[in-house]
C-alpha positions in Angstrom: 23.4 -69.8 140.9 25.6 -71.1 138.1 25.5 -68.9 135.0 28.3 -70.5 133.0 28.6 -74.3 133.5 31.6 -74.6 131.2 33.7 -72.3 133.4 31.8 -72.8 136.7 31.0 -69.0 136.9 28.2 -68.0 139.3 26.1 -64.9 139.5 28.1 -64.0 142.6 31.3 -64.1 140.5 29.8 -61.7 138.0 28.6 -59.3 140.7 32.1 -59.4 142.3 33.7 -58.7 138.9 31.3 -55.7 138.4 32.3 -54.4 141.9 35.9 -54.6 140.7 35.3 -52.6 137.6 33.8 -55.0 134.9 31.2 -53.2 132.9 30.9 -55.1 129.6 30.5 -58.7 128.5 34.0 -58.4 127.1 35.3 -57.7 130.6 33.5 -60.8 131.9 34.9 -62.9 129.1 38.4 -61.7 129.8 38.2 -62.0 133.6 36.0 -65.0 134.1 35.9 -66.8 130.7 32.1 -66.3 130.4 30.7 -67.3 126.9 34.1 -68.4 125.6 33.1 -72.0 125.0 29.5 -72.9 124.1 28.0 -69.4 124.5 24.7 -70.6 126.0 25.4 -68.5 129.1 25.7 -65.2 127.3 22.1 -64.1 127.7 21.9 -64.9 131.4 25.4 -63.5 132.0 24.3 -60.2 130.3 21.2 -60.0 132.5 23.2 -60.5 135.7 25.8 -58.0 134.5 23.1 -55.4 133.7 21.4 -56.0 137.1 24.7 -55.8 139.0 25.7 -52.6 137.2 22.3 -51.0 138.1 22.7 -52.0 141.8 26.4 -51.3 142.1 27.4 -49.0 145.0 31.2 -49.4 144.7 33.4 -46.4 144.9 34.7 -46.9 141.4 31.2 -46.9 139.9 30.1 -43.7 138.2 26.6 -44.3 139.5 27.8 -44.1 143.1 28.5 -40.4 142.9 
């Protein structure tokens, strides 16, 4: 699903960014451009980020230990 229409960012893009180490909205903004323009996606992006962090099983994730 598209989360940020302005930057064409999907929930899959956010989950992939989390798997690669993103842990804050600032990280998503820097890596994907989320909420840089109109900002309407910020709430949804934050929810996807939160969910992705809770479900992350990557080796770099402190929750994986």
